[in-house]
N, C-alpha and C positions, 0 to 999 in steps of 0.2 A: 392813571388808574392806580388805586391802592388795593392791595390784596393781602390775604393771610394764607399761608401754606402750612398745613399740618398733615400728619400721617400717624399710623400705628397707635391709634387711641386705645384699641383693644377693650372696648366696652364689653362687660360680661365676664372679664377675667377676674380671678380671685388671687391676687398676688400674695405670696407668703402663706399659702393655704393652710398650713398647720399652726400658724401663730394665732395668738389671741386677738390680734388686730386685723385679721384677714378680711372680715366682713366690712370693717371700716374702710379698708383700702379699696375694696370693690366699689363701694359707694363713692369714694373719692374720685375714681376714674370718671364717673358720670358728672360729678360736680366740676371737675377741672375742665371737662369738655364743654359743659354749659357755660362756665365762666369765660372760656376762650371764645365761644360764639358771641357772647355779650361784648367781649373786647372789640369784635369786628365793628359793632355799632359805635362804640365809644371812639374808636380810631377812624371812623368814617370810611371803612373799607368798602369797596365796590364788589369784591369777589372773594369767596373763600374756597380754597382748593383742598380736598381731602384725598390724599394719594394712597388709598388702600388700607386694609385692616382697621377700619373703623370699629369693627367688632372682633372679638377674640375667636369666635366661631361663626359659621354661617348663621345669620340672625333669625330669631323667631319673629313672628308678626308683631308681638307686643313690643319688642325692641325697636323695630322699624317705626312703629307708631310713635314711640317716645322721641326718637331722633327727628322724625318728620315734624312733630309738634315744635321742637326746639328751633329747627331751621325755618319752619314756616312762620314763626313768631317775628321774623325780621324780613318782611316782604321786600324791603328796599335793598336787600343784599342778595346777590346771586351766589348760589352754591353749586359746585361741580365735584362729583365724587366717583370713585371706582371701587370695585371690590378687589381685595388682594388675595394672597394665598391662604390666610387664616379664615377670612369670611367670604370665600369664593361663591360666586353666583352659579351654584350647581343646578342641574335640571330639577325642577319641582320645588326649589327653595322658595322661601317667602319673598325673596328679591323679585322673582319673575313677574308677578302680577301686581306689585305694590304701586299705588298711585301717589307719587310724591307731590308736595305743594308746588304751585306754578313757578316759584323762584328756585327750585331745586332740580338740577340736571344730573341724573344718574346714568353714566355711560356703562350700561349693564351688558352689552353685547360682547361676545368673544372676538368679534371683528372690530377693527378700528372705527370709531365714530368721531364725528366732529360736531360740536355744539357751538353755535354762534350767538354771541351776546351783542346785538347791534348797538345798544346804547353805550357799550364800552369799547366798541370797535375791536373786539377780541374774539378769537376762536380757541376753543379748548378741544384737544384731541386725546383719545385714550380708549381703553377697553378694559374689561374686567376678567379676572381669572374665573374659569369655569371648573377648575380642579385645583388641588393644593400644590401641584408641581407643574411647572412649564419650563422645559430645558432648552427650548429654541431661543435664539437671539432675535426675538421678534422686533425689538425697537431699532435694530440696525438699518432696516429698510424703510423706516417711516419718514415722510417729509410733508410739510404743510402745503396748502394751496398757495399759489402766487397771487396775493392780493395785498391790500393796505392794512389788513388787520394785524393786531399783536397776537402772535401764535404761541400757545402754551401746550406742552405735552404733559399729561398726567401719566406717570409711569411708576410701576411697583416691581421691585426686583433688584438684581445686582449680584447674585451668587450663582453657583453652578446649577442648582436645582430650581431657581426662581428667576427665570429670564436673565441670563448673563448680559451684562451691559459693557460695551466697548466705548470708553470715553472719547476716543479719537473719532469714531463714527458718529457719536452723538454730537460732537462739536461741528460736524459737517452737515447735520440734519436740516438746518434751516429754522429750527424752532428758536424763538426769542427767549423762552424760559422753559426749563424742564423741571417740573415739580415731582421730586422722587419720594418714594416710600419704601419701607422694608428694613433698612438699616436703622437700628434703634439709638444710635448716637449721632448728634449733629455732624454732618460730613459734607465737605465741598468736593464735588466731582469735577465741575468746571466753574471757576470763579465767576460769580455774577450771573451764571446761566443754568447750571445743573447742581441742585443741592438737595441733601436729605435734612429735614428738620430734626430727625430723630423721633423717638416715641414721645407723645405728648406728656405722658407720665411714665416713670420707670415701672416695669412689671416683673423684672427678674433681678436677682442680686448682682448679676453681671452688668446691668445697665447703670454703671456708676456715672457720676457727674450730673450737671444740670440738664433739665428737660423742659421743652416748651414747643414753640412754633416759630416760623419765620414770618416777618412782616416785610412786605416789599412795595415799591412804588416804581412805576414805569416812567421812562423819559424817552419818548420815541421808541426805538427798539432796544434800548438799554434798561437795566434794572438796578436799583439800589435796594439791597436787602440786608436785614440784620436779625439776629436771634433774640427772641423774647422768652425769658425764663418764666415758666408758668406752673410747673409741678409743685405740689405742696411739700414733697419730700425728695430726698436723694438716698441712694444706697452709698454707704461710705465704708471703705476699709480703713480701720484705725489701729495703729500700732501704739501700745502703751508699754513703757519701759519699767521693768522691775529692778529692785536692788536688794541687797542683803537685809535691809531693815524692814522689808515689807512682810506683812502678815496677810492672811486670807482677807480680812476685812479692810485692811489698808489698801490692798489692790483693788477691791471693789470700789472703794472711795476714789481711787485714782482714775478708774475707768469712768465713773460717774462724772467726775470733774472734767475729764477730757470730752465727754459727750456734751456737757453743758456748754463748753467753749465752742464746740463745732456746730451745735444745734440739736436741741432735744427732739425736734420734729423728724430728724433723719433716722434711717434704719441702718444698723451697724453690723459689720463683721469685725470682731475684735481679735487682734493678735498680741499676745503678751511676749515681750522679748526681754533680753538682759539676763542678769545673774541673780538668782534668788538664794536665800539661805537654804542649805542642804536639808534642813529639817522641815521645810515648808512645802506643801503641795497645794497649789491654788485650786479652789472650788469653782470650776467653770460654770456650774449651774447657779451658784450664788451670784456670780458676776453677771450672768445674763439678766438678772432682775434689776440691773442698774439702768436700764433704758430699753428702747426698742432694738433688741439685739437678736440677730438671727443665729449667730454662731460665735463661739469663743475658742480660739486655738492657743494653747499654752506652749510656746516655743522657747520659754525661758530654760536656762540650764542652772544646775546647782553651782554656787560659787565655791569651787574646790581649790583651796590654797595648798597645793600638794606638799611642798616642802615643810610648811608649818604642821600639816597633819602627820607627816612622816616623823617629825621630831616629837610631836606630842604623843603619838601612839607607838613609838619605837619599842620593839619587842612584843607588842600586842598584835592581835589579829589584823587590825586596820593597818598598822605599820608594816607588817609582813606582806600584806596584800599589795600595798603601794610598791614595796621593793621588788615584787615579782614582775612588775610592769615597767621597770626602769629603762629597759631597752626599747620601749614603745616609741615609734616615730610620730611626730606631730601629724594629726589628721588621720592616723591609721585606725584600723578596726580595733587594735589592741588598746589604743588610747580611749576610744569610745567605750570599750568594755571596762576599762579602769573607772571612767566617770560613772557608768551605770552601777557598777558594783559598789563604789564609794557612796553613791547616793542612797543605795539600799542599806548599807551598813550604818551610815550616819543617822538615818531616820528611824 
């Protein structure tokens, strides 16, 4: 049996909400999800597992209809999904009475359900969140039925407020594969058995690195699984070094060149490091126009050649200022005060 395991799609989210590209990113979440479902057909997958937080919030009826259309367009593929803490199946929500396509199994109860796929000799166990926080270790006591099926657990959580998970107990549960959701970075809890694919697309600047889904194939009760990169963009922290020759515009060009090398499609947090000319102050707003940049931090320091400045300005204000700090220890508050004061005087 071939399967795809995804989680934390967060449809409806608007990443980088104050940026000029926020609406584009919101649409991209849907496009990446649609393309991933299409991949299942291209890879001849039998089953697609969605381990919670398909939506960023409890979905509206219109959102469920869109997803049902996409999943129902591939009747030869079985789909199994649960609701997570973000899109919980709360009382009175659109989840409750929604009629999914025949090939879609929504495990919407807050009690554990088992869905059997006879053609695949597979059983999928799981339940949905009915509220945003569940602090009990619910998965610790779950075990599959004793039969010849391949047993999968769909599970969402792993931290203190969202169903804590003990890997040791999970290893003894008897499930052949545990499809996890909630952690946004690809993470292996139990090699070959319990894995987080991470968010399908990054939705927060802290979600750095590649994003996508897991592709697996069963061999008896064992699984071979590998990560498939799918997201159109990544969040990237990028350090750019300054030197004394840099001007405001040369630094912007440096940042732009670094972004071109790393990938213009990505979203960046820029940190400027190194030593700049004391008379230069970098314009962080100008630098932000060099690409899809969320934030620019200038951590550069003025290049202060203390002995040269002391000789050059001996007997003058700057020279006397330097002499007054000659007893300052390296790394001390006094040395920092010397640097700040010199930067102000020289500029």
